[in-house]
Structures are given as structure tokens and as C-alpha cells.
VMD Tcl script that builds the backbone (N, CA, C; Angstrom):
set m [mol new atoms 342]
animate dup $m
set s [atomselect $m all]
$s set {name element resname resid chain x y z} {
  {N N MET 1 A 0.858 -1.170 0.000}
  {CA C MET 1 A 0.000 0.000 0.000}
  {C C MET 1 A 0.896 1.222 0.000}
  {N N ALA 2 A 0.594 2.164 -0.832}
  {CA C ALA 2 A 1.351 3.408 -0.915}
  {C C ALA 2 A 0.388 4.580 -0.812}
  {N N CYS 3 A 0.863 5.643 -0.215}
  {CA C CYS 3 A 0.035 6.822 -0.018}
  {C C CYS 3 A 0.896 8.055 -0.252}
  {N N THR 4 A 0.330 9.071 -0.862}
  {CA C THR 4 A 1.066 10.312 -1.085}
  {C C THR 4 A 0.602 11.373 -0.096}
  {N N PHE 5 A 1.474 12.326 0.165}
  {CA C PHE 5 A 1.162 13.428 1.069}
  {C C PHE 5 A 1.783 14.691 0.502}
  {N N ASP 6 A 1.004 15.758 0.439}
  {CA C ASP 6 A 1.494 17.046 -0.054}
  {C C ASP 6 A 1.729 17.966 1.141}
  {N N PRO 7 A 2.996 18.175 1.527}
  {CA C PRO 7 A 3.274 19.019 2.692}
  {C C PRO 7 A 2.781 20.458 2.527}
  {N N ALA 8 A 2.755 20.959 1.303}
  {CA C ALA 8 A 2.309 22.338 1.074}
  {C C ALA 8 A 0.842 22.521 1.453}
  {N N SER 9 A 0.015 21.556 1.092}
  {CA C SER 9 A -1.417 21.666 1.382}
  {C C SER 9 A -1.812 20.904 2.639}
  {N N GLY 10 A -0.948 19.990 3.081}
  {CA C GLY 10 A -1.275 19.163 4.241}
  {C C GLY 10 A -2.273 18.071 3.915}
  {N N LYS 11 A -2.453 17.798 2.623}
  {CA C LYS 11 A -3.456 16.814 2.214}
  {C C LYS 11 A -2.832 15.478 1.841}
  {N N ILE 12 A -3.548 14.444 2.218}
  {CA C ILE 12 A -3.156 13.086 1.860}
  {C C ILE 12 A -3.745 12.781 0.499}
  {N N GLY 13 A -2.926 12.225 -0.373}
  {CA C GLY 13 A -3.397 11.844 -1.701}
  {C C GLY 13 A -4.056 10.478 -1.667}
  {N N LYS 14 A -4.399 10.030 -2.811}
  {CA C LYS 14 A -5.062 8.741 -2.937}
  {C C LYS 14 A -4.094 7.612 -2.586}
  {N N ALA 15 A -4.548 6.719 -1.731}
  {CA C ALA 15 A -3.748 5.544 -1.392}
  {C C ALA 15 A -3.904 4.525 -2.513}
  {N N ARG 16 A -2.804 3.888 -2.843}
  {CA C ARG 16 A -2.829 2.891 -3.921}
  {C C ARG 16 A -2.168 1.615 -3.448}
  {N N GLN 17 A -2.725 0.531 -3.886}
  {CA C GLN 17 A -2.136 -0.764 -3.584}
  {C C GLN 17 A -1.676 -1.383 -4.893}
  {N N PHE 18 A -0.476 -1.914 -4.885}
  {CA C PHE 18 A 0.032 -2.573 -6.084}
  {C C PHE 18 A 0.973 -3.688 -5.668}
  {N N LYS 19 A 1.069 -4.670 -6.532}
  {CA C LYS 19 A 1.966 -5.786 -6.277}
  {C C LYS 19 A 3.398 -5.277 -6.338}
  {N N HIS 20 A 4.203 -5.673 -5.354}
  {CA C HIS 20 A 5.571 -5.168 -5.331}
  {C C HIS 20 A 6.458 -5.947 -6.288}
  {N N THR 21 A 6.682 -5.324 -7.413}
  {CA C THR 21 A 7.680 -5.797 -8.371}
  {C C THR 21 A 8.469 -4.552 -8.762}
  {N N PRO 22 A 9.707 -4.707 -9.189}
  {CA C PRO 22 A 10.469 -3.522 -9.591}
  {C C PRO 22 A 9.750 -2.691 -10.657}
  {N N ASP 23 A 9.100 -3.353 -11.607}
  {CA C ASP 23 A 8.401 -2.640 -12.675}
  {C C ASP 23 A 7.235 -1.814 -12.132}
  {N N ARG 24 A 6.429 -2.415 -11.263}
  {CA C ARG 24 A 5.272 -1.690 -10.701}
  {C C ARG 24 A 5.724 -0.521 -9.827}
  {N N LEU 25 A 6.776 -0.745 -9.047}
  {CA C LEU 25 A 7.300 0.336 -8.215}
  {C C LEU 25 A 7.798 1.478 -9.100}
  {N N HIS 26 A 8.499 1.140 -10.151}
  {CA C HIS 26 A 9.018 2.147 -11.080}
  {C C HIS 26 A 7.871 2.932 -11.711}
  {N N ARG 27 A 6.817 2.242 -12.135}
  {CA C ARG 27 A 5.663 2.928 -12.742}
  {C C ARG 27 A 4.970 3.848 -11.738}
  {N N PHE 28 A 4.847 3.378 -10.494}
  {CA C PHE 28 A 4.215 4.197 -9.460}
  {C C PHE 28 A 5.018 5.481 -9.238}
  {N N ILE 29 A 6.322 5.340 -9.077}
  {CA C ILE 29 A 7.188 6.501 -8.850}
  {C C ILE 29 A 7.164 7.434 -10.057}
  {N N ASP 30 A 7.245 6.886 -11.258}
  {CA C ASP 30 A 7.204 7.722 -12.464}
  {C C ASP 30 A 5.905 8.517 -12.545}
  {N N GLY 31 A 4.806 7.934 -12.065}
  {CA C GLY 31 A 3.522 8.627 -12.061}
  {C C GLY 31 A 3.468 9.786 -11.078}
  {N N LEU 32 A 4.382 9.801 -10.117}
  {CA C LEU 32 A 4.413 10.874 -9.121}
  {C C LEU 32 A 5.369 12.000 -9.491}
  {N N ARG 33 A 6.322 11.698 -10.336}
  {CA C ARG 33 A 7.343 12.696 -10.689}
  {C C ARG 33 A 6.714 13.856 -11.460}
  {N N GLY 34 A 7.273 15.015 -11.243}
  {CA C GLY 34 A 6.805 16.190 -11.962}
  {C C GLY 34 A 7.783 17.332 -11.786}
  {N N PRO 35 A 7.647 18.374 -12.592}
  {CA C PRO 35 A 8.556 19.519 -12.493}
  {C C PRO 35 A 8.485 20.158 -11.105}
  {N N GLY 36 A 9.642 20.371 -10.517}
  {CA C GLY 36 A 9.699 21.040 -9.218}
  {C C GLY 36 A 9.313 20.185 -8.032}
  {N N LEU 37 A 9.034 18.916 -8.258}
  {CA C LEU 37 A 8.659 18.037 -7.150}
  {C C LEU 37 A 9.871 17.266 -6.651}
  {N N GLU 38 A 10.009 17.213 -5.346}
  {CA C GLU 38 A 11.061 16.409 -4.729}
  {C C GLU 38 A 10.378 15.251 -4.010}
  {N N LEU 39 A 10.563 14.056 -4.531}
  {CA C LEU 39 A 9.940 12.896 -3.909}
  {C C LEU 39 A 10.748 12.447 -2.705}
  {N N GLN 40 A 10.041 12.164 -1.628}
  {CA C GLN 40 A 10.628 11.555 -0.452}
  {C C GLN 40 A 9.724 10.397 -0.083}
  {N N VAL 41 A 10.317 9.262 0.157}
  {CA C VAL 41 A 9.551 8.049 0.416}
  {C C VAL 41 A 9.971 7.473 1.754}
  {N N CYS 42 A 9.022 6.872 2.446}
  {CA C CYS 42 A 9.360 6.128 3.655}
  {C C CYS 42 A 8.519 4.861 3.690}
  {N N TYR 43 A 9.036 3.876 4.391}
  {CA C TYR 43 A 8.250 2.676 4.665}
  {C C TYR 43 A 8.706 2.099 5.990}
  {N N GLU 44 A 7.830 1.332 6.608}
  {CA C GLU 44 A 8.126 0.744 7.911}
  {C C GLU 44 A 9.066 -0.445 7.752}
  {N N ALA 45 A 10.114 -0.462 8.563}
  {CA C ALA 45 A 11.071 -1.568 8.534}
  {C C ALA 45 A 10.349 -2.873 8.859}
  {N N SER 46 A 10.772 -3.936 8.187}
  {CA C SER 46 A 10.168 -5.248 8.419}
  {C C SER 46 A 11.216 -6.323 8.174}
  {N N SER 47 A 10.777 -7.546 8.258}
  {CA C SER 47 A 11.684 -8.677 8.038}
  {C C SER 47 A 12.015 -8.866 6.557}
  {N N CYS 48 A 11.420 -8.063 5.692}
  {CA C CYS 48 A 11.664 -8.188 4.245}
  {C C CYS 48 A 12.993 -7.587 3.811}
  {N N GLY 49 A 13.694 -6.948 4.718}
  {CA C GLY 49 A 14.988 -6.377 4.370}
  {C C GLY 49 A 14.858 -5.008 3.727}
  {N N PHE 50 A 15.826 -4.686 2.886}
  {CA C PHE 50 A 15.941 -3.333 2.354}
  {C C PHE 50 A 15.891 -3.286 0.830}
  {N N VAL 51 A 15.215 -4.251 0.235}
  {CA C VAL 51 A 15.109 -4.315 -1.227}
  {C C VAL 51 A 14.429 -3.064 -1.778}
  {N N ILE 52 A 13.330 -2.666 -1.170}
  {CA C ILE 52 A 12.590 -1.492 -1.650}
  {C C ILE 52 A 13.468 -0.246 -1.545}
  {N N TYR 53 A 14.177 -0.115 -0.439}
  {CA C TYR 53 A 15.082 1.026 -0.263}
  {C C TYR 53 A 16.087 1.088 -1.410}
  {N N ARG 54 A 16.686 -0.043 -1.723}
  {CA C ARG 54 A 17.711 -0.071 -2.770}
  {C C ARG 54 A 17.117 0.196 -4.159}
  {N N GLN 55 A 15.908 -0.293 -4.399}
  {CA C GLN 55 A 15.257 -0.026 -5.686}
  {C C GLN 55 A 14.958 1.463 -5.834}
  {N N LEU 56 A 14.465 2.081 -4.771}
  {CA C LEU 56 A 14.170 3.515 -4.817}
  {C C LEU 56 A 15.449 4.333 -4.973}
  {N N ALA 57 A 16.495 3.953 -4.255}
  {CA C ALA 57 A 17.775 4.664 -4.366}
  {C C ALA 57 A 18.300 4.592 -5.798}
  {N N ALA 58 A 18.135 3.440 -6.439}
  {CA C ALA 58 A 18.582 3.284 -7.831}
  {C C ALA 58 A 17.794 4.195 -8.775}
  {N N MET 59 A 16.576 4.567 -8.382}
  {CA C MET 59 A 15.756 5.478 -9.181}
  {C C MET 59 A 16.024 6.937 -8.829}
  {N N GLY 60 A 16.918 7.164 -7.859}
  {CA C GLY 60 A 17.225 8.530 -7.447}
  {C C GLY 60 A 16.210 9.129 -6.498}
  {N N VAL 61 A 15.482 8.276 -5.778}
  {CA C VAL 61 A 14.444 8.737 -4.861}
  {C C VAL 61 A 14.947 8.623 -3.423}
  {N N ALA 62 A 14.840 9.710 -2.667}
  {CA C ALA 62 A 15.218 9.699 -1.254}
  {C C ALA 62 A 14.251 8.797 -0.494}
  {N N CYS 63 A 14.790 7.922 0.330}
  {CA C CYS 63 A 13.947 6.966 1.046}
  {C C CYS 63 A 14.436 6.810 2.477}
  {N N ALA 64 A 13.497 6.742 3.401}
  {CA C ALA 64 A 13.800 6.469 4.805}
  {C C ALA 64 A 13.073 5.195 5.202}
  {N N VAL 65 A 13.772 4.334 5.908}
  {CA C VAL 65 A 13.168 3.121 6.447}
  {C C VAL 65 A 12.874 3.437 7.912}
  {N N ILE 66 A 11.609 3.390 8.275}
  {CA C ILE 66 A 11.158 3.869 9.577}
  {C C ILE 66 A 11.178 2.763 10.624}
  {N N ALA 67 A 11.711 3.113 11.795}
  {CA C ALA 67 A 11.732 2.184 12.925}
  {C C ALA 67 A 10.306 1.998 13.433}
  {N N PRO 68 A 9.810 0.762 13.479}
  {CA C PRO 68 A 8.435 0.538 13.937}
  {C C PRO 68 A 8.160 1.112 15.325}
  {N N LYS 69 A 9.165 1.096 16.200}
  {CA C LYS 69 A 8.958 1.602 17.564}
  {C C LYS 69 A 8.703 3.110 17.599}
  {N N SER 70 A 9.046 3.817 16.532}
  {CA C SER 70 A 8.836 5.265 16.522}
  {C C SER 70 A 7.434 5.651 16.056}
  {N N ILE 71 A 6.651 4.669 15.625}
  {CA C ILE 71 A 5.290 4.940 15.157}
  {C C ILE 71 A 4.338 4.767 16.337}
  {N N PRO 72 A 3.744 5.864 16.816}
  {CA C PRO 72 A 2.871 5.755 17.986}
  {C C PRO 72 A 1.632 4.906 17.705}
  {N N ARG 73 A 1.273 4.125 18.669}
  {CA C ARG 73 A 0.052 3.307 18.601}
  {C C ARG 73 A -0.853 3.756 19.746}
  {N N ARG 74 A -2.057 4.166 19.398}
  {CA C ARG 74 A -2.997 4.600 20.432}
  {C C ARG 74 A -3.660 3.397 21.072}
  {N N ALA 75 A -3.770 3.445 22.387}
  {CA C ALA 75 A -4.467 2.377 23.103}
  {C C ALA 75 A -5.915 2.352 22.631}
  {N N GLY 76 A -6.422 1.179 22.395}
  {CA C GLY 76 A -7.799 1.032 21.956}
  {C C GLY 76 A -7.989 1.154 20.456}
  {N N ASP 77 A -6.957 1.566 19.740}
  {CA C ASP 77 A -7.063 1.683 18.283}
  {C C ASP 77 A -6.722 0.336 17.665}
  {N N ARG 78 A -7.719 -0.522 17.607}
  {CA C ARG 78 A -7.479 -1.884 17.140}
  {C C ARG 78 A -7.787 -2.071 15.665}
  {N N ILE 79 A -8.384 -1.053 15.062}
  {CA C ILE 79 A -8.688 -1.157 13.642}
  {C C ILE 79 A -7.410 -0.853 12.881}
  {N N LYS 80 A -6.876 -1.855 12.242}
  {CA C LYS 80 A -5.608 -1.703 11.527}
  {C C LYS 80 A -5.833 -2.099 10.079}
  {N N THR 81 A -5.603 -1.151 9.198}
  {CA C THR 81 A -5.686 -1.456 7.772}
  {C C THR 81 A -4.438 -0.904 7.100}
  {N N ASP 82 A -4.079 -1.478 5.976}
  {CA C ASP 82 A -2.919 -0.992 5.239}
  {C C ASP 82 A -3.096 0.468 4.842}
  {N N ARG 83 A -4.308 0.832 4.451}
  {CA C ARG 83 A -4.586 2.213 4.032}
  {C C ARG 83 A -4.371 3.186 5.193}
  {N N ARG 84 A -4.931 2.876 6.345}
  {CA C ARG 84 A -4.764 3.755 7.508}
  {C C ARG 84 A -3.301 3.852 7.910}
  {N N ASP 85 A -2.611 2.723 7.887}
  {CA C ASP 85 A -1.188 2.719 8.238}
  {C C ASP 85 A -0.383 3.581 7.269}
  {N N ALA 86 A -0.674 3.471 5.970}
  {CA C ALA 86 A 0.049 4.246 4.957}
  {C C ALA 86 A -0.210 5.743 5.132}
  {N N GLU 87 A -1.452 6.111 5.392}
  {CA C GLU 87 A -1.793 7.517 5.587}
  {C C GLU 87 A -1.110 8.083 6.826}
  {N N LYS 88 A -1.117 7.311 7.906}
  {CA C LYS 88 A -0.476 7.742 9.148}
  {C C LYS 88 A 1.029 7.912 8.944}
  {N N LEU 89 A 1.640 6.955 8.286}
  {CA C LEU 89 A 3.076 7.005 8.028}
  {C C LEU 89 A 3.428 8.234 7.189}
  {N N ALA 90 A 2.661 8.494 6.141}
  {CA C ALA 90 A 2.922 9.643 5.264}
  {C C ALA 90 A 2.805 10.957 6.030}
  {N N THR 91 A 1.768 11.095 6.813}
  {CA C THR 91 A 1.538 12.328 7.566}
  {C C THR 91 A 2.627 12.556 8.607}
  {N N MET 92 A 2.946 11.514 9.359}
  {CA C MET 92 A 3.949 11.651 10.414}
  {C C MET 92 A 5.348 11.871 9.839}
  {N N TYR 93 A 5.653 11.220 8.727}
  {CA C TYR 93 A 6.956 11.408 8.092}
  {C C TYR 93 A 7.106 12.842 7.598}
  {N N ALA 94 A 6.062 13.357 6.974}
  {CA C ALA 94 A 6.095 14.738 6.475}
  {C C ALA 94 A 6.281 15.728 7.622}
  {N N GLY 95 A 5.781 15.374 8.805}
  {CA C GLY 95 A 5.917 16.243 9.972}
  {C C GLY 95 A 7.222 16.056 10.728}
  {N N GLY 96 A 8.079 15.161 10.250}
  {CA C GLY 96 A 9.357 14.920 10.918}
  {C C GLY 96 A 9.220 14.215 12.254}
  {N N LEU 97 A 8.174 13.412 12.408}
  {CA C LEU 97 A 7.876 12.790 13.696}
  {C C LEU 97 A 8.338 11.342 13.824}
  {N N LEU 98 A 9.038 10.837 12.828}
  {CA C LEU 98 A 9.438 9.430 12.843}
  {C C LEU 98 A 10.955 9.284 12.839}
  {N N GLU 99 A 11.401 8.161 13.359}
  {CA C GLU 99 A 12.832 7.855 13.427}
  {C C GLU 99 A 13.160 6.779 12.397}
  {N N SER 100 A 14.204 7.016 11.641}
  {CA C SER 100 A 14.581 6.018 10.637}
  {C C SER 100 A 15.679 5.108 11.176}
  {N N VAL 101 A 15.807 3.959 10.546}
  {CA C VAL 101 A 16.861 3.013 10.910}
  {C C VAL 101 A 18.017 3.183 9.931}
  {N N ARG 102 A 19.188 2.738 10.339}
  {CA C ARG 102 A 20.343 2.769 9.451}
  {C C ARG 102 A 20.236 1.584 8.504}
  {N N VAL 103 A 20.403 1.848 7.239}
  {CA C VAL 103 A 20.330 0.790 6.230}
  {C C VAL 103 A 21.736 0.228 6.031}
  {N N PRO 104 A 21.910 -1.069 6.304}
  {CA C PRO 104 A 23.241 -1.659 6.125}
  {C C PRO 104 A 23.556 -1.853 4.644}
  {N N ASP 105 A 24.843 -1.936 4.317}
  {CA C ASP 105 A 25.179 -2.254 2.933}
  {C C ASP 105 A 24.799 -3.715 2.676}
  {N N LYS 106 A 24.780 -4.108 1.412}
  {CA C LYS 106 A 24.314 -5.455 1.043}
  {C C LYS 106 A 25.105 -6.556 1.739}
  {N N GLU 107 A 26.421 -6.371 1.838}
  {CA C GLU 107 A 27.267 -7.401 2.436}
  {C C GLU 107 A 26.920 -7.621 3.904}
  {N N LEU 108 A 26.759 -6.528 4.646}
  {CA C LEU 108 A 26.413 -6.645 6.058}
  {C C LEU 108 A 25.019 -7.241 6.225}
  {N N GLU 109 A 24.108 -6.859 5.368}
  {CA C GLU 109 A 22.756 -7.419 5.445}
  {C C GLU 109 A 22.792 -8.931 5.224}
  {N N GLN 110 A 23.594 -9.399 4.295}
  {CA C GLN 110 A 23.710 -10.839 4.038}
  {C C GLN 110 A 24.259 -11.571 5.253}
  {N N VAL 111 A 25.225 -10.970 5.934}
  {CA C VAL 111 A 25.791 -11.581 7.137}
  {C C VAL 111 A 24.722 -11.694 8.209}
  {N N ARG 112 A 23.883 -10.669 8.340}
  {CA C ARG 112 A 22.830 -10.667 9.356}
  {C C ARG 112 A 21.749 -11.695 9.041}
  {N N VAL 113 A 21.511 -11.952 7.767}
  {CA C VAL 113 A 20.456 -12.881 7.351}
  {C C VAL 113 A 20.887 -14.327 7.548}
  {N N THR 114 A 22.150 -14.618 7.306}
  {CA C THR 114 A 22.613 -16.012 7.401}
  {C C THR 114 A 22.996 -16.402 8.793}
}
mol reanalyze $m
mol bondsrecalc $m
mol representation Tube
mol addrep $m
């Protein structure tokens, strides 16, 4: 699930879900590019590693991998959907309220995986 956020207007754009393949990610990013726009992307760190980070970096897109512990969870907020999570992440990232993790180089990541 991906969601856009416009810091100038404070508005969340349309959330989109797409199968994660390099081609689909590239098409999604290309659809967001425009004159004078600086894309910044974030996603929540998971056990999937840093493939998305590296794909975005190869496209010249700034990306932050967010530490899950830095994302506040409200007590009693049990309704969890990918769309809500994406919107929350986009809004909080734009506000500078999240902490990113250090992305290891490929060699170090391989050592950690094995």
C-alpha cells in the first residue's frame, strides 16, 4: 500500500495498492514525478529487508526506512488497515515525527540474514 502526502497543502493523496515488483514500483514513482517536485519516500522496517530502499535509491528517490517503535500506537485503536497505516506514516513522516533506521550495505545485510 502506498500513499502520497502534499506538505504544502497538508493533504493526503489517494492511497494505492500494487503488487511489489520492480516494474510496478518504477511505474508508481514515475507517475508521481513532476517539475519542481522532490519525492521523499518512507516505509516501515520489516523482516523483508531493504530491497525497496535499494530499488528507490537506484531510481534517485530519497527513502527512509522507519523504525516501527517510533510509530505511535494509540491504546484502543485496534482497527488496523494498510490504508490507515500508509496515511499515518505519510503524515507523520512529512511532519518529521518518525525515526529512521540505518540501512546496512548489502554485504552486512547478508551476514545478518545467514
